[in-house]
N, C-alpha and C positions, 0 to 999 in steps of 0.2 A: 508787161502790163502784169501789176497783181491781181490775181484772183482776190477778189472781197471775199471773204468768209460768208456762210448763209447769214440775213440776219434773223433765223431761229432756226437754236443749234438741233438737229437730229438726234445722234447718238444718247444724250443724257433722255432725253425723252423712254428711247429705246427702255432707258435700264428703268425709267416710271414707270411704264407698265408692268416690267417683268413682277419688278420686287411688289405691286398692288396686290400684283396676280399671285405673290407668297405670303404676304402681310393676310390675303382675305384665306387664304386655307387654314392660318395660323389659331381666325378664333373668330366669332361672330360681331362681336363688337368693334373687330377692323371693320369688318364688311359694313357693317350700319354706318361709322363717323364715315368712312370711305368714300363709301356711297354718295353720302350727303355733299361731301366738299369736291365729287365729281359731277357731279349734277348740277348741269348749267340753266340758266333759265334760258334757255334757244328751241327753236324746235326748227329741225336741219334737213333738207331735201338735195339730192342731186341733181345735173339736168347736164344737155350741151349746148353748146353755141357757136355757129361757126365765124371764122375771125377770117380775112387772107387764106380763106381757100382751105383752110385747115379744123377740124373739128376740138374743142376744147373742151375738158370735164370742167364744170366746176360745182361749187357748193351752195348755196342759200341758207342763211342764219336766220331766222325769223324769232322775234318778240314772242312771248305767248300770249301777250294781248293782242284785243283786238286791234285794225288796223282799220286804213291802210298806212303802211310806213314809210318814212324817206329808206331810200339806200345807200350805203354806202360802201363804195369800192376798193379793195383792197390790190397795191400793185406790188409785191414781193421785191427782195434784193434778188443780187446775183446768185447763179448756181438755177441748178435743177430743181425748182422750188413744187412743191407741191402743197394741197389743201392742209394747210397743218393743224394739226389737235391743240397745238401747246400754245395756242393763240385764244383758245377759246374763252379765257377771262376779258382779252381786249372786246370781245364780236360782245359778249355777255355787258357790261360794261354802255357797249354804244345802243343795245337793246334797250336798256333802262332809259336811256335819251331818247326811245321811241325808232331805233333806226334798223333797218335789215342791211346782212351785208351780203358783200356776196366774195368769193376770192376762187378763183381757176388752177389745173395743174398746166404749169408754163407747157408749151411746145414740147412732144416729143414724151411728157411725164405722165404718168398714172392712166394710161389711154387716150393720152391726148394727141392728135399725131401732131407731125412736122419734127422742127430741132428749133431750140429756144435760140445753140449759139447759131443760126443762121438768121438772128436777128437784130435789128438797131431798133433805138429806141423810139425811132417815130412807128413801126411796127408792135410794139406794145404798146404805145397809147392808141392806136387803131380799135386795138380790144376792148378799150374802156367805154365807148360806145357803143361798139359791138353785144357785149352780156347786156347793156342794158336796154339795147332791142329786144333781146332775147326774153328780156322781166316785164316789157312796158304791157304790155295786152292782159297783165296779173292786177286785179282789184285790190286785193289786200299789201298793195306797193305802190308807192309815190315815186317814180322815179325823175320828177322835177323837182323833187326834194331831195338835194344829191351831194352826198360829201365823198373825199378821196382824199386816202391815205396809200402816201407814197415812200416806202421805206427803206433806206439805204441808196442799191443804185436806182431803185423805183424813184426817189428823187428828184433825175433828170427825166422822168417820164411826165411828171404831172404838171410842168408846164405847157408840157405838148399838147396834153388832155386839155387845160384851160384854153388853147388855141381851136378843139375841135369843138365843143361842148357847153355850155354853161353849167358851172357849177357854186356851188351853195359857201361849200368850204374845202380848206384841204391840210393834211395833216402830213405834216414833212417827219418824217422818223429817221436818225442818225442819216440824215443826209448830208454829200458831201458835196463841192462847188465845179472844180473841175477834172478829168478822169484822170490826166495825164500826173498834175500836182496832187491827187489822193494817193494815186501807187507812188509817190516821190515818197509821200509822208508815210504812207505804211512802211516801207523800205525801214525809214528813218526811225519807228518805232520798234520795228524788229532788232535793229542795231541794237538801242538801249537797251531791251527785253534781253536781247542776248551778253550784256554790258562788252561787248565789243571794244578790241581794243583803240587808238588813235588812229594807228596806220592801219588796222584793218576797216574800219570807219572811212576813212580816206579814201582806200581801195574801192568799196562797195561806191561809194559817192562816184569818183569817176567812172566807172562800169554804166551806173545808172542815167548818167548824161552820154553814155556811149551812141552815135548813130546806130541803130540796128536795122537800119538796109529798108525797101521796100514792098521784100519776098520774103515768105517763108524758108526759103533758104537761104539768107541776108541774115534773120534772124539766128537761123539753127547753126550757121558757124559764129557770129556775135558770142553765143551760148557753149559754142566750143570752145572758143577763145577766154572766157574766165577760167580763174584759177577756182581749184576745188573750195576753199572758204571764202569766195565772193560767189559762187556760185547757189551756196546755201542761200543767200539770201535773196533769190530769184525760183519764184514758181518754174519750170520748165512747161513752156505751152504745147500742146498738140496743135496741128494744123488748123483745125475747126474753129479749138480755141482763140491762136493768134488773130485769125481773120476776124473774128467774134471782133475782139479787142480794135484792132486795126479801124473798123468800123465806126466803131463808136468813141475812135482815142483823143478826137477834137472835142468831144464835148465841153461846154463851159455854160454852166447854171446863167451865168452875166449878163449872157444872150438871151434863155427863154424865160428867166423869170419873172420879164415884166409881164407877162402874159396873167402871172395874177394877181397883179394891181389891184386893189379895191376886194379885192376877196380873203374876206377871212383866211388866216391861214395860222394853224397854229403848230412850231418848231420844236419841236422834242429834241434834248441835247443829252448825254451821257458825258458825265466830267472825269470817266475815263476808256474813255473810248480811243484805243490802239488802232482803229481804221481810218477814220475821219478826224482832221482839223475842226474840232468843234467851234474853236476860235474864231476860227476862219468863214465858216457855214456861218453863223448869227453875224459876223463883221457885214458880211456881205446880203442879207435879209436882210438885214435890217438896212443895209444903204440903200436899196432897189427896193426893199415892199415895206420898210418902215414908215409907222403911222398907228394911228387906231385900230386899223385890218389885222396888224402884226400881232402875235403872241408868241413868245420865246420862255421856254419853260428847261431850266438845268437839273439832272439830277446829279449830283456830285458824285454820288459811289456806284454810279449805273457803266456798264459797259457799253459797248458797241449798240447790245441787244434790249439795251435797256432793265439789263437784268443786275440784280443788286450782288448774288452767288457764283462763285466757283461751281466746276463740273458737279463734286459731291456736293457741295451744299443745294446746288440745284435740283439734285437728287430728291434728297430729304426733304426739300420743302415742300417740293412739287411733291410727294406723296401725301404730306398730309396738310397742306395749304396752300393748294395749287395756285390759286389766287395772290399771293403772296411773294411770287418767284421775280415779278416785274418790282419795279423802283417804288419804291414807295410814296404815295399820293399817284402815281402813273392814271390807273385806272378813274380814281375819282375824277383828277385834270382832265380824263378823253372824256367822261360823260358828264361834265361840268361845259366843258366848250361845245360837246355838239346839244348839247339841251336849248342850248339860251339861243338868242334871234340875233340871225347872222345878216343885219346890215351895219354893223361894224359899230 
């Protein structure tokens, strides 16, 4: 199983931070301008909560207006995700709609205990009611007014959340349908981007369809059998990563999406997504959830992260206009969807 890239990139954010520091030194005007651009209409605080016997470190972002505010829970994609300040423009949009947002460091990341690679998607879904329970005592929050965002791999989590608690709306962000099909699609996109010859493409496809066995040793034997030019298209998995994939390999949203039926859903897709077959995602969502409760928006120039810029462009835009790194209209679309009455 090929690993998804993180739903939000970490590398460019580090360059943004470094470049901002250099510009602040360069002049007082930059200090004022950048200070304004990087000030968000949010009040943030950290807390911890317990889930599945583990302690997770979370951050709550609240609107600056008087509450009580509804709550939007963010379920991130693959990888060792932590509380990502690069998403603050999204949380600001939700704050403008009257919602606080909560996100947390995955197990084993940023002070959270455990290991996220030991989880399946049901474990991740269990964390949502647990974090809400930790917030339920607060007078400034209304945890009964609830939205849930599932980004990328989080798209397999949110239907399981719908089976556990009542949710007023869902936002599905660059989500896939079937784990195995998504891996095959990612391999196909890699072949296209690499300009692979027909002969190499055929050999990679054959390797991708081969039985990799039921044990990690079987997998290692399969990987060792690959020719060098073929192996470049497959990430070599550690044993813990292989076990994670094995636990989740049969995931198929067709089986779980019906739990979200009759709940407002906003499906957000990027036209330049190399990780997810967005045509397949939209087709399946429409087949299962189609009707007045389903809203689909595509951003033709956006990638898997719903960004419109390459790495260099992301750095430059992120410095001067951090709200503009996302696809045109995305922040407004999220705010409008969250602010409306959620009765379809």
